[in-house]
N, C-alpha and C positions, 0 to 999 in steps of 0.2 A: 505493502498498499505508500503512495507517494506519503512523504512529508513535506509541511507550508511551512513556510518564517511568515509570520502576518503581524498584522498590527489591527487591532480594534477599539470601541468604545465603550465604556461603563454604559449602558444604557439609562441606569437611575443618577448616577453623580458622573457622569458627561467624562472621566478619566481615560486618558486613553494609556493602551500596556499593548505588550506583546511577546513573541513568543515562538516555539514549534509546534505544530501540531499534524500528526495523521489523518488524511482524510481519501474516500478514495476520491472525489474530486472538488472544484469550487463551490458547487453548491451544498455539498454535504458540510462540506469545511465552516461554510457561514451559517448552517442552520447547528453545527454541534455547537457553534459558538453564541449564538443565539441562544440555546436551553440554559447558558452558564449566564446568560443577562448580557451579551455583549456585542455589539454592533461590527462587522465586518469594514476596516475602512482600505488595507491595502493588503498584499497577501503574493508570496512566490514560491515556486517549487524549487526543493532545495536542489534535485535532481534536474532540472533546467537550469537552477543559478550553479551546476558543476561548470556549465559550458562558461561562466564567468568567473571563473578563476584565476588570479592572477599568475601570470607565469613570474619563471626565476629574473627571467632579464627585465620584466617589469616592473620590479622593484627598484631598477637600478635607471629607469625613462624619466626624464623630466616632463615639467607640466610649464602652458608659457605661463607666465606669471601674471597676466590679467585673469586668468581662470581661476586661481586662486585668490583674488583681490574679489572675485564678485563673488566665490563661492563662502568665502569669512565674512563680507557683508552681509550677503542674504541669510549664511546660518544665524549672525547675533540679531538679525529682522525677526525671525523664526521662533527663534529660543526665547526672544525678549517676547513674542507673541501670547508663549503658553505653550507651542509646539514640543515633544520630548525632542531630546537630542538625535536619536533612531531616526523617528518620523521625517524631521528636517532634513537628516544626511540623504536619506533614502527619497525624498522630494527631490532636492538638489541632483541629485548622481543622474534623474531626467532630464534634467534643464540644460545641462552642459554640454555641447557641441562638440567636446574632446570624450573619441572612444573611448583613448588608455583612463581619462580622468573618472570618465564614467564608471570601469569597471574596477579604478579604486575606491569608489566612496562607494561601491555597490558591496567591495569584501572591507571596507570601514562597518558601512552598516549590519552587515554578518556579525561583525564582531562585538558590538554593541549588543545586538539584540541576543547574542549568547554571555553578555554578562560581562565584557569589559569595558572599559573605560573609554571616551575618547582617544584621550590622549592614545590609549596602549595602541588602539586601532591606526592613527595617522603617525606611528612611531615606526612602524613595520613597512613605510616610504620613505625612508630620509634624502631620496634625490626630490623630492617633491615637496614633503613637508620638513623644513627643518629643525634643527635643535632647539629653536626660538621661537619657532611655529608652537613646537610639542610642548616645551616647558612652559610658556607662558598658559595654554590651555592644558595643562596638567595643576599649574596656580588656582587658573579660575576654578576646575572641577573641585579642589578642597576646602577654597576659602569659602565657596558658591554665590561666587559674582560671575559665572561664566562670562556674561550677557556683558559686562562691562569688557573684559580682557576681549573678546571677542572684538569690539569698539576700536578697543586699543589697536590688536592685530590688524582688521583691516585699513585702521588710518594711517598704520605704518607700510602696508602693503602698497595702499594709494599712493604715499608720497616717495617709495621705492621706485615705482613703476612711472611714475612722475618724472624724478629726477633721471633713472636710465634712460628714457625716451627723450629726454633734452639734450643728453651728451650723446646717443647714437644720432641723433635730428643731425646736428651738428657736425659729424664728423662724417656725413653721408656726403656733403659734398665734394669735400677735398676728397674723398676716397674714389669717385666716379670721376672726378679730374685726371687721380694718378691711372685710375684706372685705361683710361682714353688716352693719354698720352702713352703708356706701354704698349695697347692694341695699334696707337699708328705707328710707335716704332718699330714692331715686328712687323707691321704692313710695308713701312718704308727699307727695312731691309733684307725683309725678302722677296719684292715683288720691282722697286722701283731705282733700289739703289743697284742690281744687275748689270740694268741696262744703260747705267752711267758711265759703272767701270770699263764693260767695253771699250767706251772710248777711248779712258785712261791707256788702257792698253795698245790700242793703233797709235795713239801720241809718242809713246818710247821715252815719255820723261819719267826723272827718277821721283819716286812718291811721296811725300813729308809723313814721319810717324801716326802723326792722327788718322789720316787716309788709310792707311796699311791698316792701322786700329780697326777701322769701320771694316773695312773688306774682307778682313780675317775673321769678325764677327759673321758679316752677312755670310760668309760662308760657311761658315758652320752651322747659323739656323737652318741654310738651307739643305747642305748636307747630312746632314745628324739633326734631324727635327724631333726625332724619339727620345735617342739621349740627351736632347736640348730640355725637353717636357721631364726627363726622368729627373735631369739635374736640378730644375726648377722645385719640382716634388719632393727630391728628397732635401731638398735646402729647409723647405718648410717644413717638414716632417722631424726635420734634425733642432729645428728652431721649437716646434712643441716639446720635443723629446727634453733640450737643453732646459726650457722655462719650466718641467718638472722636477729636476734637478733641486737640490738646496744653494748650489752655487747660483744655477739659473735664478731661483727664482727672487735671491739677492740682487745678482745684476740688473734684472728688468725689473725690480721693485724701487732700487736705485737708480735707472735712469728715466722709470716714470715718473719721478718725484722730483727729478732736475730737470727733465726737459722745457724747453722753452712751449710756454702756452700751453700744453699737457699736464705739464706737472703742478699749475694752477688750479687747475679741474680737478687733478686725482688728489691734491689735497684737501681742497674745500669737499670733495664729493665724497672721501671717505672720514672728513671731521663732519658731517651733515648725519653721515649713518651711523657715525660713533654715536654723538650725541642723542640723535632721533630712537636708537634701539635701546641704548643705555637708559633713557629715562622712561620709556616704553615696562621696562624689564622691571625698574623699580618704582610705577607706578604700578607693578600687578602684585608687587610682594615676593618677589625673587630677591635676596639678601645680596648685596654686591660683590661678593667672591663669587658666586655663580653668576651674578649679571653681567662680569668681566670673561668669565670664561668662554659664555656664551657669545658676547660681543667678539672676542678674537678670533672666534672660528666663524664667524659674518663677513670679517676684513681681509680683502682678499693680501693686501701688500702687507709682505714677511714683516718689513720695519714698525710697522703698528702691532702687529701680534708680537715682536719684542718687548717694543712700550707696555705693553698692557701684562705681558705677562711678569716683568718688573714690579710693576703694579701691583698686581694680585702677590707678588712674594713680601712687597714693601706695607700695602697695607695691613696685613696680619699681624707687623712688627709695630702698627700706630699711625704708619705716618698715612698724611690727607692724599687722596688722590690727586688734588689740583695741583700740590708740591712734587708729585712724582713726575707727569705728563708736562708740568715747565723743563725739565730736563732735554726735552724733545722738539726743542723752537722750530725744526726744521716740519715737520710733520704735525707738530701739536701749533699753530700758529700764537701768539701771546695772548688773544681772546680768551683761547679755550680755558686753561689754567686760570684767569681770570674769572669770568663768569660762573665757571666750577666752585669758586673759592669763593663767592658770593653766596652760592647757595648749600657750600657747606654749612657758612657762618648762620644763613638764617634760617639755615631747614628745608626749603625748597628746591631742591636739588631739582628730582623733579621739574618742576617748571620751569627752571633758570636754561636748562639743557634745550627743552623743548622749542624755548625760543632761540635757543643757539642752533639749533636743526633748522628753522625757520629762516634764520638771518643765512645760512650758509647754501640753503636751498635757493633762496633768491640770488644770493650772488651767483648761483652755477647758472644761474635761468639767466643773466644780465650778461654772462661770462658766453650763456652759450648762442643769445641773441646776436651777440657783435663777432660769433668767428666767424662767418664771412667776408667781413670787413677786416679783420686781423689776419686769416689767412691768405685771404688775394694776393696782395703784395710778393707773398713768400710764394705763391704757382707762379703767380709771374714771372719771379725772377726764374723756379727752376723751368719751367718753359723756356723761357727767354732763351738762358744758359746751355738748356740742350740744343736748342733749335742755331743757337748761334755757332754752337762745338759742332755740328753738322754741315753747315753752310760753312764755313771755313776750311774743315777737312775737303769737302766736296772742291770750293773753289778754290784752292792753292795751287794743286795740280794744274788751273785752266792758267792762272795768274804766273807761272814758270815758263809755261808754252809762248805766251804771247810775247814773255820776256827775252826765249830766244828767238823768236820770230824776230824782234829788232835787233 
């Protein structure tokens, strides 16, 4: 006999409950529940549910930030409206358009129906629900203010989504220009240049080093196209592997911090994320050490991780966080420890950090708005320099021929 997962409402009290029950079919299930004074509201056959089981690799698959943001906001609204967590998750699983996320939410729903907490169900998918997300939900469940915690989480995800969208949007323009430059350069070297170099051979003139370099590069691309592609792919793959090593993380972390224009954005984005996440964790009731541990895992730059690791060790000795991070002025501008010190003195750390996060988010917003006007001159110099180098390399032999004729 098939087994069903169900949610039902008590006819007399209106309370919602759920569980498992064996029944011949849906009609029999509804009749059996009716006999117990319950009205069937939703159900799912466990045999049918088995096809929705999460595969091993699905546990490591990611879900778009926007999907998680919408889920968190809607879950907060539903729970505050009086729906049980299990029913809210079940309803939201059918609202998402992402099939992988749908399967994950149904799995979480099954776990909650089986008696597990929401945080335990979410913790099975660390690539989708971060440690920050799971810990805050867990604190909300223990303290009984899950609705408030979900509101904080939803706001956190919305701010993070806005921040990342602005940064990505600002980088699209230069990325498109650089890709177009590379495409035009390959077209020139493989199709147009060979027709010009044939003329140089007929002239019988000694070619300068710049021209020989461009001709050699053109010949290599035309005669070894597959090798050229493999070299580029191997180079990119090598960078990816290198960036995953301890030395690589430090190299790129330092590079991004000190890089002109980009470094300013990196520092302000990390400061905004630190302030907002740390504020959210403290507001939800998580201890300072646990909060710093979670924050360090959400910041990608290794130098921020080192600074927070130092902070965790020093705080246990009684040193204030503002004094610790003031030792890192390159990654934490002077405003951060000053504002944090005010919060520590007044006992309003969460509030001042939230305002600090808003300040840096606005700073990033202004920088990204002006990004195109900042980068345009640099791109113009790069394009002009490339075109100039190519033109000089091609025109030099012609000038040599004209001089010989004279």
